[in-house]
N, CA, C and O atoms as a GROMACS GRO file, in nm:
protein
  428
    1PRO      N    1   1.414  -5.694   6.144
    1PRO     CA    2   1.482  -5.798   6.219
    1PRO      C    3   1.429  -5.770   6.382
    1PRO      O    4   1.404  -5.658   6.426
    2LEU      N    5   1.417  -5.903   6.463
    2LEU     CA    6   1.406  -5.863   6.586
    2LEU      C    7   1.514  -5.834   6.648
    2LEU      O    8   1.635  -5.835   6.622
    3LEU      N    9   1.429  -5.798   6.761
    3LEU     CA   10   1.493  -5.743   6.866
    3LEU      C   11   1.506  -5.785   6.940
    3LEU      O   12   1.395  -5.778   6.993
    4GLY      N   13   1.606  -5.869   7.043
    4GLY     CA   14   1.555  -5.946   7.182
    4GLY      C   15   1.624  -5.891   7.323
    4GLY      O   16   1.589  -5.776   7.346
    5ILE      N   17   1.704  -5.942   7.412
    5ILE     CA   18   1.676  -5.903   7.569
    5ILE      C   19   1.880  -5.815   7.527
    5ILE      O   20   1.923  -5.714   7.583
    6ASN      N   21   1.956  -5.898   7.420
    6ASN     CA   22   2.057  -5.824   7.466
    6ASN      C   23   2.083  -5.689   7.342
    6ASN      O   24   2.190  -5.643   7.301
    7ASP      N   25   1.934  -5.650   7.303
    7ASP     CA   26   1.888  -5.531   7.260
    7ASP      C   27   1.883  -5.397   7.380
    7ASP      O   28   1.912  -5.281   7.352
    8LEU      N   29   1.859  -5.423   7.455
    8LEU     CA   30   1.767  -5.392   7.579
    8LEU      C   31   1.840  -5.256   7.628
    8LEU      O   32   1.762  -5.163   7.649
    9ASN      N   33   1.966  -5.232   7.649
    9ASN     CA   34   2.009  -5.056   7.718
    9ASN      C   35   2.066  -5.066   7.555
    9ASN      O   36   2.187  -5.088   7.553
   10ASP      N   37   2.017  -5.058   7.449
   10ASP     CA   38   2.040  -4.984   7.316
   10ASP      C   39   1.857  -4.907   7.352
   10ASP      O   40   1.796  -4.801   7.368
   11ILE      N   41   1.846  -5.017   7.348
   11ILE     CA   42   1.660  -4.953   7.321
   11ILE      C   43   1.618  -4.865   7.465
   11ILE      O   44   1.510  -4.806   7.464
   12PHE      N   45   1.697  -4.857   7.580
   12PHE     CA   46   1.596  -4.833   7.650
   12PHE      C   47   1.739  -4.689   7.662
   12PHE      O   48   1.736  -4.643   7.776
   13GLN      N   49   1.840  -4.624   7.582
   13GLN     CA   50   1.917  -4.519   7.606
   13GLN      C   51   1.810  -4.457   7.454
   13GLN      O   52   1.824  -4.338   7.423
   14GLU      N   53   1.741  -4.520   7.397
   14GLU     CA   54   1.672  -4.474   7.296
   14GLU      C   55   1.540  -4.404   7.394
   14GLU      O   56   1.500  -4.293   7.359
   15CYS      N   57   1.487  -4.458   7.494
   15CYS     CA   58   1.323  -4.437   7.516
   15CYS      C   59   1.347  -4.322   7.628
   15CYS      O   60   1.273  -4.224   7.639
   16LYS      N   61   1.494  -4.354   7.734
   16LYS     CA   62   1.474  -4.314   7.907
   16LYS      C   63   1.400  -4.169   7.907
   16LYS      O   64   1.318  -4.130   7.990
   17GLN      N   65   1.450  -4.095   7.792
   17GLN     CA   66   1.354  -3.953   7.808
   17GLN      C   67   1.226  -3.937   7.764
   17GLN      O   68   1.174  -3.826   7.752
   18PHE      N   69   1.170  -4.042   7.741
   18PHE     CA   70   1.051  -4.097   7.753
   18PHE      C   71   0.946  -4.187   7.869
   18PHE      O   72   0.828  -4.220   7.881
   19SER      N   73   1.054  -4.199   7.928
   19SER     CA   74   0.993  -4.259   8.122
   19SER      C   75   0.901  -4.274   8.159
   19SER      O   76   0.834  -4.370   8.195
   20ALA      N   77   0.883  -4.079   8.144
   20ALA     CA   78   0.714  -4.069   8.220
   20ALA      C   79   0.610  -4.099   8.134
   20ALA      O   80   0.489  -4.100   8.155
   21LYS      N   81   0.649  -4.114   8.075
   21LYS     CA   82   0.523  -4.182   7.966
   21LYS      C   83   0.495  -4.354   7.955
   21LYS      O   84   0.393  -4.415   7.922
   22TRP      N   85   0.630  -4.405   7.996
   22TRP     CA   86   0.662  -4.576   8.011
   22TRP      C   87   0.570  -4.633   8.023
   22TRP      O   88   0.553  -4.735   7.954
   23ASP      N   89   0.474  -4.591   8.113
   23ASP     CA   90   0.281  -4.754   8.080
   23ASP      C   91   0.240  -4.725   7.946
   23ASP      O   92   0.240  -4.809   7.856
   24MET      N   93   0.207  -4.608   7.936
   24MET     CA   94   0.119  -4.624   7.782
   24MET      C   95   0.204  -4.661   7.648
   24MET      O   96   0.153  -4.712   7.548
   25ILE      N   97   0.372  -4.620   7.664
   25ILE     CA   98   0.433  -4.691   7.546
   25ILE      C   99   0.406  -4.834   7.588
   25ILE      O  100   0.353  -4.905   7.503
   26GLY      N  101   0.435  -4.893   7.718
   26GLY     CA  102   0.382  -5.053   7.741
   26GLY      C  103   0.265  -5.110   7.691
   26GLY      O  104   0.273  -5.208   7.617
   27LEU      N  105   0.172  -5.068   7.719
   27LEU     CA  106   0.054  -5.069   7.676
   27LEU      C  107   0.034  -5.063   7.514
   27LEU      O  108  -0.079  -5.080   7.469
   28ASN      N  109   0.128  -5.041   7.440
   28ASN     CA  110   0.078  -4.997   7.311
   28ASN      C  111   0.171  -5.087   7.225
   28ASN      O  112   0.181  -5.095   7.103
   29LEU      N  113   0.254  -5.171   7.354
   29LEU     CA  114   0.347  -5.205   7.228
   29LEU      C  115   0.306  -5.378   7.315
   29LEU      O  116   0.373  -5.480   7.304
   30GLY      N  117   0.195  -5.362   7.384
   30GLY     CA  118   0.174  -5.465   7.401
   30GLY      C  119   0.162  -5.529   7.486
   30GLY      O  120   0.103  -5.636   7.470
   31VAL      N  121   0.231  -5.483   7.654
   31VAL     CA  122   0.267  -5.541   7.777
   31VAL      C  123   0.155  -5.527   7.878
   31VAL      O  124   0.131  -5.423   7.940
   32ALA      N  125   0.078  -5.660   7.891
   32ALA     CA  126  -0.056  -5.641   7.945
   32ALA      C  127  -0.016  -5.559   8.073
   32ALA      O  128   0.091  -5.543   8.131
   33SER      N  129  -0.178  -5.503   8.102
   33SER     CA  130  -0.212  -5.416   8.212
   33SER      C  131  -0.167  -5.465   8.377
   33SER      O  132  -0.123  -5.396   8.469
   34THR      N  133  -0.193  -5.591   8.370
   34THR     CA  134  -0.136  -5.607   8.519
   34THR      C  135   0.028  -5.591   8.497
   34THR      O  136   0.092  -5.500   8.550
   35THR      N  137   0.086  -5.690   8.414
   35THR     CA  138   0.287  -5.667   8.402
   35THR      C  139   0.318  -5.465   8.393
   35THR      O  140   0.430  -5.416   8.405
   36ILE      N  141   0.223  -5.404   8.375
   36ILE     CA  142   0.269  -5.268   8.368
   36ILE      C  143   0.222  -5.245   8.552
   36ILE      O  144   0.319  -5.214   8.622
   37ALA      N  145   0.128  -5.254   8.605
   37ALA     CA  146   0.080  -5.246   8.746
   37ALA      C  147   0.180  -5.366   8.845
   37ALA      O  148   0.176  -5.356   8.968
   38ILE      N  149   0.223  -5.421   8.813
   38ILE     CA  150   0.369  -5.464   8.925
   38ILE      C  151   0.432  -5.436   8.884
   38ILE      O  152   0.510  -5.423   8.979
   39ILE      N  153   0.530  -5.380   8.731
   39ILE     CA  154   0.674  -5.291   8.723
   39ILE      C  155   0.631  -5.155   8.810
   39ILE      O  156   0.701  -5.115   8.903
   40ASN      N  157   0.484  -5.075   8.762
   40ASN     CA  158   0.501  -5.004   8.914
   40ASN      C  159   0.506  -4.967   9.023
   40ASN      O  160   0.520  -4.856   9.073
   41ARG      N  161   0.485  -5.123   9.086
   41ARG     CA  162   0.460  -5.155   9.229
   41ARG      C  163   0.607  -5.165   9.303
   41ARG      O  164   0.642  -5.126   9.414
   42ASN      N  165   0.690  -5.240   9.186
   42ASN     CA  166   0.850  -5.270   9.222
   42ASN      C  167   0.924  -5.125   9.222
   42ASN      O  168   1.035  -5.088   9.260
   43ASN      N  169   0.859  -5.086   9.189
   43ASN     CA  170   0.921  -4.947   9.146
   43ASN      C  171   0.866  -4.819   9.184
   43ASN      O  172   0.890  -4.726   9.107
   44PRO      N  173   0.822  -4.803   9.250
   44PRO     CA  174   0.736  -4.610   9.335
   44PRO      C  175   0.813  -4.546   9.285
   44PRO      O  176   0.930  -4.584   9.277
   45ASN      N  177   0.760  -4.395   9.221
   45ASN     CA  178   0.804  -4.304   9.162
   45ASN      C  179   0.975  -4.340   9.087
   45ASN      O  180   1.088  -4.297   9.106
   46ASN      N  181   0.925  -4.421   9.015
   46ASN     CA  182   1.112  -4.433   8.948
   46ASN      C  183   1.029  -4.443   8.793
   46ASN      O  184   0.988  -4.555   8.763
   47CYS      N  185   1.009  -4.346   8.708
   47CYS     CA  186   0.957  -4.403   8.585
   47CYS      C  187   1.102  -4.471   8.461
   47CYS      O  188   1.093  -4.555   8.371
   48GLU      N  189   1.195  -4.410   8.500
   48GLU     CA  190   1.303  -4.438   8.417
   48GLU      C  191   1.342  -4.624   8.473
   48GLU      O  192   1.361  -4.715   8.394
   49GLN      N  193   1.344  -4.630   8.550
   49GLN     CA  194   1.327  -4.787   8.605
   49GLN      C  195   1.199  -4.883   8.537
   49GLN      O  196   1.206  -4.997   8.489
   50CYS      N  197   1.085  -4.797   8.550
   50CYS     CA  198   0.985  -4.863   8.538
   50CYS      C  199   1.025  -4.940   8.351
   50CYS      O  200   1.039  -5.050   8.297
   51MET      N  201   1.026  -4.765   8.311
   51MET     CA  202   1.052  -4.782   8.165
   51MET      C  203   1.176  -4.916   8.117
   51MET      O  204   1.169  -5.001   8.029
   52TYR      N  205   1.263  -4.893   8.200
   52TYR     CA  206   1.346  -5.038   8.187
   52TYR      C  207   1.299  -5.196   8.161
   52TYR      O  208   1.331  -5.291   8.089
   53HIS      N  209   1.199  -5.159   8.270
   53HIS     CA  210   1.167  -5.317   8.287
   53HIS      C  211   1.092  -5.318   8.177
   53HIS      O  212   1.124  -5.402   8.092
   54MET      N  213   0.975  -5.229   8.148
   54MET     CA  214   0.868  -5.268   8.076
   54MET      C  215   0.900  -5.329   7.988
   54MET      O  216   0.853  -5.440   7.962
   55LEU      N  217   1.043  -5.236   7.881
   55LEU     CA  218   1.107  -5.306   7.777
   55LEU      C  219   1.184  -5.407   7.771
   55LEU      O  220   1.224  -5.454   7.665
   56ALA      N  221   1.220  -5.464   7.913
   56ALA     CA  222   1.281  -5.586   7.900
   56ALA      C  223   1.172  -5.714   7.916
   56ALA      O  224   1.219  -5.827   7.902
   57LYS      N  225   0.989  -5.695   7.952
   57LYS     CA  226   0.886  -5.719   7.927
   57LYS      C  227   0.884  -5.756   7.753
   57LYS      O  228   0.883  -5.856   7.681
   58TRP      N  229   0.884  -5.680   7.746
   58TRP     CA  230   0.845  -5.612   7.609
   58TRP      C  231   0.991  -5.708   7.487
   58TRP      O  232   0.966  -5.738   7.370
   59LEU      N  233   1.066  -5.723   7.525
   59LEU     CA  234   1.194  -5.805   7.465
   59LEU      C  235   1.143  -5.916   7.467
   59LEU      O  236   1.115  -5.962   7.356
   60GLN      N  237   1.115  -5.994   7.579
   60GLN     CA  238   1.048  -6.097   7.638
   60GLN      C  239   0.913  -6.185   7.550
   60GLN      O  240   0.895  -6.306   7.538
   61ARG      N  241   0.837  -6.074   7.503
   61ARG     CA  242   0.797  -6.134   7.430
   61ARG      C  243   0.622  -6.208   7.557
   61ARG      O  244   0.519  -6.270   7.529
   62GLU      N  245   0.660  -6.172   7.643
   62GLU     CA  246   0.626  -6.189   7.734
   62GLU      C  247   0.396  -6.210   7.701
   62GLU      O  248   0.330  -6.273   7.783
   63ASN      N  249   0.350  -6.167   7.618
   63ASN     CA  250   0.210  -6.192   7.614
   63ASN      C  251   0.240  -6.173   7.448
   63ASN      O  252   0.142  -6.206   7.382
   64GLU      N  253   0.339  -6.133   7.378
   64GLU     CA  254   0.324  -6.224   7.245
   64GLU      C  255   0.239  -6.179   7.105
   64GLU      O  256   0.212  -6.219   6.992
   65LYS      N  257   0.218  -6.060   7.203
   65LYS     CA  258   0.114  -5.873   7.127
   65LYS      C  259   0.175  -5.857   6.998
   65LYS      O  260   0.130  -5.866   6.884
   66CYS      N  261   0.310  -5.825   7.054
   66CYS     CA  262   0.368  -5.717   6.911
   66CYS      C  263   0.538  -5.773   6.896
   66CYS      O  264   0.635  -5.802   6.967
   67VAL      N  265   0.503  -5.767   6.770
   67VAL     CA  266   0.646  -5.798   6.752
   67VAL      C  267   0.824  -5.697   6.882
   67VAL      O  268   0.816  -5.604   6.962
   68PRO      N  269   0.860  -5.720   6.868
   68PRO     CA  270   0.965  -5.660   6.936
   68PRO      C  271   1.047  -5.636   6.781
   68PRO      O  272   1.087  -5.725   6.706
   69ASN      N  273   1.057  -5.494   6.762
   69ASN     CA  274   1.128  -5.477   6.635
   69ASN      C  275   1.131  -5.298   6.644
   69ASN      O  276   1.067  -5.234   6.728
   70TRP      N  277   1.188  -5.260   6.577
   70TRP     CA  278   1.209  -5.087   6.571
   70TRP      C  279   1.113  -5.019   6.528
   70TRP      O  280   1.106  -4.899   6.557
   71ARG      N  281   1.008  -5.088   6.441
   71ARG     CA  282   0.894  -5.072   6.356
   71ARG      C  283   0.811  -5.031   6.441
   71ARG      O  284   0.755  -4.921   6.446
   72SER      N  285   0.799  -5.168   6.547
   72SER     CA  286   0.657  -5.151   6.658
   72SER      C  287   0.677  -5.046   6.764
   72SER      O  288   0.582  -5.009   6.832
   73LEU      N  289   0.794  -4.997   6.780
   73LEU     CA  290   0.903  -4.910   6.896
   73LEU      C  291   0.851  -4.798   6.821
   73LEU      O  292   0.772  -4.732   6.888
   74CYS      N  293   0.863  -4.768   6.738
   74CYS     CA  294   0.814  -4.648   6.682
   74CYS      C  295   0.732  -4.507   6.676
   74CYS      O  296   0.733  -4.384   6.678
   75GLN      N  297   0.609  -4.719   6.658
   75GLN     CA  298   0.504  -4.670   6.624
   75GLN      C  299   0.419  -4.606   6.750
   75GLN      O  300   0.351  -4.505   6.763
   76SER      N  301   0.466  -4.744   6.862
   76SER     CA  302   0.481  -4.681   7.001
   76SER      C  303   0.498  -4.534   7.060
   76SER      O  304   0.444  -4.471   7.150
   77LEU      N  305   0.592  -4.511   6.974
   77LEU     CA  306   0.602  -4.398   7.036
   77LEU      C  307   0.573  -4.255   6.994
   77LEU      O  308   0.556  -4.148   7.053
   78CYS      N  309   0.575  -4.302   6.856
   78CYS     CA  310   0.455  -4.206   6.735
   78CYS      C  311   0.344  -4.118   6.896
   78CYS      O  312   0.335  -4.016   6.965
   79ALA      N  313   0.279  -4.264   6.869
   79ALA     CA  314   0.125  -4.248   6.934
   79ALA      C  315   0.132  -4.161   7.076
   79ALA      O  316   0.040  -4.104   7.134
   80GLU      N  317   0.286  -4.172   7.115
   80GLU     CA  318   0.261  -4.149   7.316
   80GLU      C  319   0.380  -4.013   7.269
   80GLU      O  320   0.374  -3.910   7.337
   81VAL      N  321   0.464  -4.021   7.173
   81VAL     CA  322   0.541  -3.795   7.197
   81VAL      C  323   0.594  -3.778   7.092
   81VAL      O  324   0.715  -3.751   7.088
   82GLY      N  325   0.511  -3.791   6.963
   82GLY     CA  326   0.469  -3.733   6.851
   82GLY      C  327   0.547  -3.798   6.744
   82GLY      O  328   0.612  -3.901   6.764
   83LYS      N  329   0.543  -3.763   6.678
   83LYS     CA  330   0.595  -3.803   6.507
   83LYS      C  331   0.712  -3.807   6.471
   83LYS      O  332   0.776  -3.900   6.422
   84SER      N  333   0.754  -3.660   6.506
   84SER     CA  334   0.892  -3.650   6.482
   84SER      C  335   0.932  -3.680   6.566
   84SER      O  336   0.986  -3.780   6.518
   85THR      N  337   0.976  -3.686   6.729
   85THR     CA  338   1.085  -3.799   6.768
   85THR      C  339   1.089  -3.991   6.706
   85THR      O  340   1.191  -4.053   6.677
   86ALA      N  341   0.953  -4.041   6.702
   86ALA     CA  342   0.898  -4.140   6.628
   86ALA      C  343   1.028  -4.088   6.451
   86ALA      O  344   1.119  -4.156   6.404
   87ASP      N  345   0.997  -4.004   6.422
   87ASP     CA  346   1.070  -4.044   6.313
   87ASP      C  347   1.208  -4.046   6.328
   87ASP      O  348   1.279  -4.146   6.319
   88GLN      N  349   1.253  -3.906   6.356
   88GLN     CA  350   1.411  -3.922   6.469
   88GLN      C  351   1.444  -4.104   6.469
   88GLN      O  352   1.508  -4.167   6.385
   89ILE      N  353   1.370  -4.161   6.607
   89ILE     CA  354   1.437  -4.225   6.587
   89ILE      C  355   1.433  -4.377   6.478
   89ILE      O  356   1.516  -4.467   6.492
   90ALA      N  357   1.309  -4.383   6.359
   90ALA     CA  358   1.276  -4.419   6.247
   90ALA      C  359   1.455  -4.423   6.206
   90ALA      O  360   1.545  -4.502   6.233
   91GLU      N  361   1.450  -4.308   6.137
   91GLU     CA  362   1.559  -4.288   6.084
   91GLU      C  363   1.700  -4.315   6.106
   91GLU      O  364   1.795  -4.306   6.028
   92LYS      N  365   1.692  -4.359   6.259
   92LYS     CA  366   1.845  -4.385   6.303
   92LYS      C  367   1.892  -4.573   6.266
   92LYS      O  368   1.993  -4.636   6.233
   93HIS      N  369   1.772  -4.596   6.293
   93HIS     CA  370   1.764  -4.762   6.278
   93HIS      C  371   1.716  -4.835   6.139
   93HIS      O  372   1.679  -4.947   6.105
   94HIS      N  373   1.737  -4.707   6.076
   94HIS     CA  374   1.647  -4.734   5.905
   94HIS      C  375   1.530  -4.776   5.934
   94HIS      O  376   1.547  -4.895   5.905
   95VAL      N  377   1.396  -4.767   5.978
   95VAL     CA  378   1.278  -4.786   5.964
   95VAL      C  379   1.176  -4.733   5.895
   95VAL      O  380   1.117  -4.625   5.896
   96THR      N  381   1.170  -4.830   5.836
   96THR     CA  382   1.030  -4.770   5.680
   96THR      C  383   0.909  -4.769   5.712
   96THR      O  384   0.864  -4.856   5.786
   97ASP      N  385   0.806  -4.638   5.647
   97ASP     CA  386   0.662  -4.705   5.682
   97ASP      C  387   0.613  -4.780   5.833
   97ASP      O  388   0.526  -4.867   5.836
   98TYR      N  389   0.671  -4.740   5.931
   98TYR     CA  390   0.612  -4.764   6.102
   98TYR      C  391   0.518  -4.715   6.061
   98TYR      O  392   0.549  -4.615   6.125
   99ASN      N  393   0.396  -4.676   5.997
   99ASN     CA  394   0.248  -4.622   6.016
   99ASN      C  395   0.207  -4.667   6.002
   99ASN      O  396   0.107  -4.645   6.071
  100LYS      N  397   0.184  -4.806   5.905
  100LYS     CA  398   0.166  -4.920   5.878
  100LYS      C  399   0.102  -5.024   5.986
  100LYS      O  400   0.185  -5.093   6.043
  101GLN      N  401  -0.023  -5.043   6.020
  101GLN     CA  402  -0.022  -5.034   6.175
  101GLN      C  403  -0.010  -5.249   6.138
  101GLN      O  404   0.032  -5.316   6.232
  102GLU      N  405  -0.039  -5.306   6.039
  102GLU     CA  406  -0.081  -5.418   6.025
  102GLU      C  407   0.087  -5.487   6.099
  102GLU      O  408   0.099  -5.564   6.194
  103GLU      N  409   0.157  -5.446   6.043
  103GLU     CA  410   0.346  -5.481   6.055
  103GLU      C  411   0.373  -5.488   6.205
  103GLU      O  412   0.484  -5.537   6.227
  104ILE      N  413   0.309  -5.454   6.314
  104ILE     CA  414   0.355  -5.465   6.436
  104ILE      C  415   0.300  -5.602   6.511
  104ILE      O  416   0.348  -5.662   6.607
  105ARG      N  417   0.214  -5.623   6.452
  105ARG     CA  418   0.047  -5.718   6.529
  105ARG      C  419   0.102  -5.937   6.444
  105ARG      O  420   0.080  -6.008   6.346
  106MET      N  421   0.179  -5.938   6.583
  106MET     CA  422   0.215  -6.139   6.547
  106MET      C  423   0.092  -6.156   6.472
  106MET      O  424  -0.022  -6.109   6.471
  107VAL      N  425   0.162  -6.245   6.407
  107VAL     CA  426   0.036  -6.324   6.312
  107VAL      C  427   0.024  -6.510   6.422
  107VAL      O  428  -0.056  -6.597   6.387
   0.00000   0.00000   0.00000
């Protein structure tokens, strides 16, 4: 199922430990680099706030590049923080086969 802005706090709780890589996770989720730059400028030296605002933009589907669901989030986390971490989140949220790249892009 698709995630929405009402899921932001739950998603943030899963992701805030990876806030140091918020920008790369955001790019993997299809958040535009210009949006990443604006978030960074508005929240200097605060990676957790940057992660929070980036996830909000992703959930609002601002760029329509990536389906906001647990599968696409796990794919992005796998790329940036490792498969074992992504596997743990995938299992918790009943995501299977998150390594199938074609499933995260919007058609």
